[in-house]
N, C-alpha and C positions, 0 to 999 in steps of 0.2 A: 465573558462578561464585558459588556460595552461600557466605555467610560461615559459618565453622566454629566460632568461639569463642563461649562462652556469653554474653559481654557483648554481642556483635553480635546474637546470637539474641534476647536479652532486649529490646534496643532495637527490633528489627524487630517483635517480638511487641507491644511497647507501641505502636508506630506503627499496627499493624493494629487493635489494640483501641481506640485513641483515634480513629481516622479511618475505619474501614470503614463504620460505619453512616452517617456523614455523606456519604461518597463514594457509597454506594449510593443515598441520598436525592437527591443532586445528579444522579446519572445517571437516576434514576427520573423526575425532573422534566423532563429533556431527552428521554427516550425514551418516557415514558408507559406503560412496561411494567415491572413489578417483577422479572419473571424475567430479562429482558434486562439490566436494571440490575444485578442480582446477578451475571450472567455477566461483564459488563464490569468490575465492581468486582473480581471474582476475577482476571480477566486483568490488571488494573492492578497488583494486589498481586503477582501472579506476576512481572510485569516488574520490579517493585521488588526482589523477592527475587533475581532473576538478574542484577541490575546491581550491580557492585561500588561501594562507597562510599556506599550509600544508607542505612546504618544511622544516620548522623548528619546529618539534614536541618535546615536553619535554618527553612525555610518548607515544611513537609510538605504542607499542603493545596494550595499553588501547584504543587508538584512532582507530586502525585497528579492534580490537575486537568489539568496539561499532558499527562501520560501518557494519561489517560482521553480527553482531547480528540483526541489522535492516533489512539487506537483507534477513536473514533467516526468520524473522517475516513476511516480505512482501511475501516471497515465501509460507510460511505456510498459510497465509491468502488467497492467490490466490488459493492454492490447495483446501482449504475448500470451497471457492466460486465455483470453478469448480466442485467439488464433489456434492455440493448441486444442482447446475444447472443440472448436469447429472442425479441425482436422481429424480429431478422434471420432467425432460424430460421422464424418464422411467415410472414415476408414472402416467403421463397423457397419456402415450401410444403414444408418438410422432411418427407419421407415416413416415414423410419425414425426412431423416437423413441429418442434416446440414453438410456443407463442413467444412473442418478443419479451413478455413479462417473465416467462420461464427462463429464457436465455439470460436475462439480467440477473435473476435469482441464482442461477447456476454459476455465473461468472462472479457474482458477489461472494458466494460461498467459497469458490476456488480462491478468490483474492484474500479472503479472511484466513483460509488455510495457509496460503503462501506467507502472509504476514506472521502468522502464528509460528511457522517453522523457521523464520529468519533467526539467524544466530546459532542454529543447530548445525553441527558438523555434517559433512556430506554423507558419510556412511551411516550414521544414526538416522538421518533424514530418509535416505533410500530404504534402509531396513524397515523403518516405521511405515513408510508409504507402501512398500511391498506387502508388509504383514497386514496392515489395516485396510488399505484400499484395494490391493490386488488379491488379497486373501491367500497369499502364498504361505506355505508351511515354513517354519524356521529352518528346516533342513534344506529346502529349496533356496531360501534366501542365502544361507551359508554357502551353498555351492555357487550361486550367482555372484556373491561378493568375494568369494575365495577366503572365507574365514570359518572359524568353528561355530557350531550351533550355540555354544555358551557365549561366544562373542556377539552373535545375533541377539540373544536374550538381553545382553547388556546394552546393545544399541537401541533395541526397542524400549527398554526401561528408561534409557537416557532421553529418548524422544518423548515418551509419555510424561516424564518429570518436567522436561523443558516446556511442553505444551501446558501442563498444569500450572507451572510458575507464570507463564505468559498470560494465561487466562486470569489467574489471581491478580497479577499486576494490572491488567486491563480493568478488571472489576474495581480494584482499589482506586485507580486513577479516575474512573468514571464517577465513583462515589465522592472522591475528593473534589471533583469539578462542580458538584452540586453545592 
């Protein structure tokens, strides 16, 4: 929600004018690319504009750094996912070359899955991915992870419950934002 009163707008404008060049420089040092730094600075201030209560910040540089750092982490995660997807496509000898739109859709889906699985323990995550994505049997997963079949069942159940809760929370948060 964007602030509508003129005092809020003036404070946000002052924040931008006071800190944009500094933030762009901070990002440039981390990224080594002035164009990408400008894009990330723009996105950071967009996030500030769309977040209520950010007109009066006690430590604006710390706040801006936190948002920019999260954007950099998201970008890095997305790049890793895209690289892994491309390597997988090359490894399986994909004959048909997907369109740019299809690549973006695939990577977006993989990114949503990665976010969904955040916070899930390593073994439950591996078991769930092997079971649902790789189509492995629970016995094969048990042998791979060095655990019993009943433990694999628990891991898969944990993973499914975790995903269900994450989806419910996301749905609740999107409704609350309206």
